[in-house]
N, C-alpha and C positions, 0 to 999 in steps of 0.2 A: 192626468192619469185616466186611463180607460177602465170602466167598471165592467165586470163580467156579469151578465144577466143571471138572475136567480135560477131560471129554468136550466141554463147550461151547467151551473154548479150542482143542481139537483141531479141532472143526468150523469155527470161525472161521479158523484157520490154513489148513485145507484149502480153504475158500472163497476166501481171499485168493490162494493159490497157483494155483487154477484160473483166477481172474480175470487174474492176471499172465500165465499161459501163453496164455490166450485173446487177450491184447492183443499177442502177438508177443514176449513175453519182457521187455518193459520198459513203463514207465508212460506213454510218450509216442509210441505208434505212430502216432497221428494228428497229432502235432506240437503244440507249444505255439503259441498265437497271438502273433505278433511285431508285426504291424500289423493293426489293424482300424479302418478309416476310412470315413466316409460323405461325405468331401469330397476334392476334387482341385482344383488350380488350373490353368486353361488358360494356354497360352503367350501372353504379351502383353508390351508395353513393351520393355525392354532385353533380354529373353530371346528375342525373335523372331530367328531366324537363327543365324548362327555366331559372333557377337561375344562372347556370354557363355554358353558351354556350362555345364551343371551336371554335374559329375562326368564330363565327356567326352561328354555327350549334348547335341547341338545342339537348339535350339528350332526348331519349324516355321518356314517362310519367311514366313508371314503370321500375324496374331493369330487365336486361336480362342476359342470360348465353349463352355460346358458347362452342361447342365441339372442333371444328377445323376450321382453316382458312388458305388460301394461297392467297397471293397478289403479283402481278407483275405489275409494272408501267414502261413503256418505255419512253424515252425522246421524242418520236414522238407522245405521247399521248395514245398509245395503252395500255389498262388496262385489266387485267384478275383478277377476284376475285372469289374464291370459298369458300363458308361458309357451314359448316355442323353443325346442331343443334343450330342455332341462334334462341332462343326461350325465352319467358318470364321466369324469374327465378322460379325455383321450390321451392319457400319459400315465406313467408310474406315479403312485403306487397301485393304481387300479389294474387288476389283472387284465392282460390283453384281450381275453375273450369277453370281458364285460365293458370295455372302453366304448364310449359313445352310445351306450344303451341305457334306457330307463327301465329298471327292474320292478318298479312299483306300479301296480295296476290302477292306482288312483292317487290323487293329490287332494289335500285340504288346504285351505287358507286359514292362518291363525292370526288374529289381531291381538297384539299385546299392548295394553294400556297401563300407564302409571295412574293410580287413583287413590282414594282415601276410603278406608273401611274402619268404622268405629274410631275415627279420629287419627288413625295411623296410615302412613304412606305404605302402599303395597302395589304389587303387580297383579293384574288380572289378564289372563289369556282366554280368548274365546275362539272356537273353531267352527268352520263351516262343516256341512256334510261332505263326504267324499265325492269327488267327481272323477270320471274316467280320465286316464292318462295313457297316451300311446307309448310304445317302446321307443319312439323317436323323441319322447319328452314333451309332447304337445298336450295341452289341457286348457279348458275354459271352465272357470269357476264363477258361478253367479248364484249368490245366496244372500241371506240376511242374518246377522248375528246381533245378540243383545249386548251392546256396548255399555260399560259402566259409566256412571256420571260422577265426576268428570272423567274423561278419557284424555289423559295428558300424554303427549309425545308418543303417539301410536306408531308401532312397527308392524308391518305385514310380512309374515313368513309363508312359504309354500313348502310342503313336505308330505310324507306319507300318512302322518297322524298329528295329533295335537302336541306331541312332545318331541318331535324331530323336524328339523328344517333342512331343506336343500338349497333354498334361495330366500333372501330377505331384502326388503326395500333398502336402498342405499346406492351409493355410487362406487363402482369398482375401479 
């Protein structure tokens, strides 16, 4: 068996220590990926309106459609969401003059976590600041939110505010 010289081991240990210190003292300064998705489901059917909220977040008042979405949530709360074509559905019951249009000037991302507060299971929703959204339904959200610990089974919503969603992570 071949022995590794002490000088080589010392050099490797020093390099590892320098890398650890450069990362802020721990191995996850950028956070681990919690959610990485290229799909979201627009609000539709029984989720439209207030009858069937998901984790306390109501669906928009009319059905929506979505062309494309990318979502990335890190364990340190860093969130990036890009939506393209998040607009009111191009069909009834949406009024013809509103079909295919996003009437909201901005979107937020809401991260919903199941967690424990004072020993009881509960839902905690945290929202980003608002980010501009075009009438074509295009928006890029890049922010950081304070995730509860633990954050179990996170869901990411996009909507006009922290209490209403137009699209949610999932497969349609």
